[in-house]
N, C-alpha and C positions, 0 to 999 in steps of 0.2 A: 530575428528570433533564431534560436539554435535549431529547433526542429519545428517544421510546419507541415500540417496536413491541409490540403486544399481540395475540397469536394471529393474526398477519397472514398471509393466504393469497392467492395470485394464481393463478387457474386460466386457462390458455390453451386455447381451444377451436378446433376445425376450423371454417373459414369456411363449409364446405358442410354438414357434419352436425351442427355445434355440440357434438360429443362432445369431452370433455376430451382434450387431447393431452399436456400436461405441467403440473406444478404446482410453484410455489415456496411453501415454507412447510409448516406454520405456523411463523412466526418470532416469538419473544418475547425481546427484549433491549432494553437501554437504553444511552444514552451520557451520561456524567457531565459536568457543567460543567468546562471548562478542560482536558479531556483530548484526546489524539490517539488516535482509535480506527481501527485498521487492519482492513480487510475483505478476507480472503484466500480464494482458491478458483480452480480451473482454469476455462478458457473454458467458458461454458455453464452454470456452476454457479448463476447467478442474481444475481450481484453488481450488474450494471447495472439489472436489474429492481427490486431492493431500493432502489437509489438513486433511480430514477425514481419509485417510490412515496413515498420520503421527501420529495421536493420537489413532489409533487402532479401529476407528469406522467402517472402511471398510478394508477388507482383500485384498491384491494385488493378481491378478491372477498369476503373475510371479514376480520374483525378491525378494529383501530383503530390509527392512527398519530397520536401527539400530539407537538407541538413547542412548547417554552416553556409547557406546560400547556394548549395549545389544539389544536384540529384543524389539521392541517398545511395544509388548504386555505384557512384564513383569510388575508386579504390582509395584515393587520398582522404575521402570522407570516412570510409569504414575504418581506416587506421586511427581515427580520432574517437572511435566509439568503443566502449567496453560493454559487454553483454553477458548477462546471466540468464539462461532460459529457465523455465519452470521446472523441467525435469532434465537436469544436465547429465550427460553420460561422458565418462572419461576412460582412458585406457587403464584397465584394471591392474596391469602388471607393473605400472610405473609407481614409484614412490611420490609422495607429495612434492618433494623438492624437484624431482625429475620432471614431473608434470608441468610445474610452473616454468622451469627452464625450457621445456619443449615449446610452450606457448610463447615465451620470450623470443625464441628463435624464429617462430612464425612471424613475429612482428619485426624481425630484422635486428634484434638486439644482439650485441656481442656476448660471448660466453660469460665474461666477468660481470657485465652489466646485468644479464639475465639472472645470474646467481645472486648478485647483490639484491636485486628487487625481490627475488623469491624468498630470501631470508627475511627481508623486511615485511613482506606481505604475510608470511607464515606467522610472524611475531604478532602483527596487529590483529590478525583474525583468530588468535588463540591456538594456533596449530604448531607453534615453534618446536614443541617436543615430539611432534609426529612427522617431522620432515622425512624420516627414513622409513615410515610405514607405507606399505603398498595401499593403493586406492581401494583394492578389493576388500581391505579390512576396515574401511571407513564406515561409520554409522551414517544415517540420514542427515543428522545435524552437521557432522563433519564434512559431508559432501557439499552441503550448502556453503559452509565456510570456505572450502577450497575453491568452489565455484565463484564465490565473491572475490577471492584472491586472484583467480585467473582473469576476471573481468577488469582488474586494475593493473595487469602486467604491463600494458602499453601506456600507462599514465594518461588515460583518456580524458578528453574535455567533456564528453557526454557519456554518462553511465546509465544503461538501460537494464532494469532489474525486474524480472517476472517472478512474483511471489518470493522475494529474497528471504523472508522471515519464516517461511514454512519449514516445519520440522525442527525448529530450534527450541531449546529449553529457555526458561525465563532469563537466565544469565546470558545465553547466546543472543537472544533477541535484544537485550539491553546493549550488548557489545556491538551488534550490527547497526542498531539505531545510532549509536555514538559514531560509528565509522561513516555512516551516511551523512550525518551532520558535519563531520570533519571534512568530507568531500566538498560540501557547500562552503565551509570556511576557507577552503583552499581554492575557491573559484570555479569548482566543477558544477555541472548541471546534471540533475538526476531525474530520470523518468522511471517510476516504479508502479507496479500493480501489487495489490495485497488484499487478502480477505480479513486481515487483522486490523479493524478500523481504529482500535485504540492506538496502535503504533502509527498509523497514517496521521491521526490527529496530533500526535506528539512531534512529528518531524516535518510534515509537508507544509509548503507555503500555499499551494493551490491544489484543488482536487477537481477531477472530472468524473461524473457519474454516468456510467454506460448501462443502458437497458435495451435488451433485444437488438443490439447492433446500432443503437442511436445514442448520442450524448444528450442527456436530458438536463444536465446542469454543469456549469463550470463556475467556480467561485473561489475566493480566498478563504482559507480555513477560519480566519478570525471573523469573517462575515457570516459564515455558517454557524459558528458557535456563539449563539446569542447569549451574551453575558448577563442578561437580566435574570434575576433569581426566580425560579419556577415554584419553589417551595422550600421548606425547612425540614431537615431530618433531625429530630431530637432523640438522642439515645439515652435511656435511663435504666437504672437497676433499683432493686429494693421495692418493687411494686409488681403486682400481678398483671397479666395481660388483660384480665377482665376489668380490673380497677382502672387501668389506663383507657380502655375502650369506653367505660362509663363516663369519663370526663368529656367525651365528644370534642376532642381537640383536633382530630383528624384521623387518617388511616393508621391503624396499629398493626405491627407485625413483630414476630420474634426472630432475632438473628443470633449468631454466635457471640455477638458483643453485648447483647441484652435486648431490651424492648425498644423498638424504634417507632416513634410517632411522627408521621409526615403531616405537617401543617401547611396551610396556604401561605403564600409569599408575604401577604400583608399582615400576618399574625403579630400581635404585640408579645414579644418574647418574654418581657418582664412579667406580664400577667400569667402566661403559660407556666413559667418557672415557679411562680408563687403557688399556683394551683397544684402542680406536681409535688412540690416540697411539702405542702400541707397533707398530702397523701403518703408521705414518707419516702418519696422517690429521691434518688440521687442522680444528678445530671452528669452523664459521662461526656457527651459532646453535642454540639449544635453545628450542623453542616448545611450550607445552602445547596439546593439542587439546581444544577445548570444543564442546559442542553448539551449533549455530546454529539460527536459526529455520527455515532450509531443511531441516536434518536433522529437526527436529521435524515440520514440515509433511509431508514425505515419509513419515515413520513413521506419522503420524496417518491419512493417507489410504491407506496401503499396503494395508490390509485391505478397502478400500472400492472398489477399482478395477474389480471385476467389475460390469458394468451391472446396475442394479436393474430388475427386471421387475415392479414393482408396477403395479396398475391405478391410474390417476390418481384415481379416486373413492376408492379405499382409502387413498391417501396423505394424504387430508384429515384422517384420524383418527390419523395417525402421531404419535410422541412429539415433544416440543419440548425445546429447550435454553433455559432461562430463567436470568436473573441478577437 
């Protein structure tokens, strides 16, 4: 495995009494070469803490983290990792080009090689025309883009991204998704966290769901997205919402596209269409309803929403989810 967590626990203690306040873990999971692994969970679940331990910024209280078969703190391991934190901060007086060239120097790249990579990364992240603009003039979305570019300056084998799509507009999100998929096509491994479940669903091979410091599920995305049809959304126009409701075909609601009737999955569509057309309705579309990653995520944590009142010391011995 590229990255491996083995019974990893992080205990946070009060600065005054040194008593445990909360605990992350124990975590046992691994990330396979060439995959995109999505890390999901609500705010405060422990996603950023996990990522900081993965890149050596935090030391686990217990357990072991290995990367490329070595301890994650080894310098030769770190040189093969690209990292974008959730809230990146860069030297404000530098231009975008100067910033990337600076990071290239930290990785031991020669001046010409650093400049060549900087030009390429500015281009693929949509910042080519902003190379001479100072970082202090960058918007939130532009900072995310330059942060993504710096994470790739060393041509890493493992790219770790903490909320990489936050602050991006729809065009920027699409561009970043494509870049992440390109990394996979080029043999890279990606470990990312995100609150945008739609994007996770579109690009990830596997996901892990974190809840209050514990992994409650690890599965492949195609296993989660049950492809069986849950129902049918029939969009019609030329009929009133009252008339549609009186047909008793299913749940009726009005949208900007027209009136949508949600029917059970086993509905005979031919009969439904005939009944609607007899009422003067025009069929605009018939779309199957399928489970999304968001549906699964909400169902998975639905029974866990009550706050856990475990003692932090007791949680150290709680069960693990391993793979």
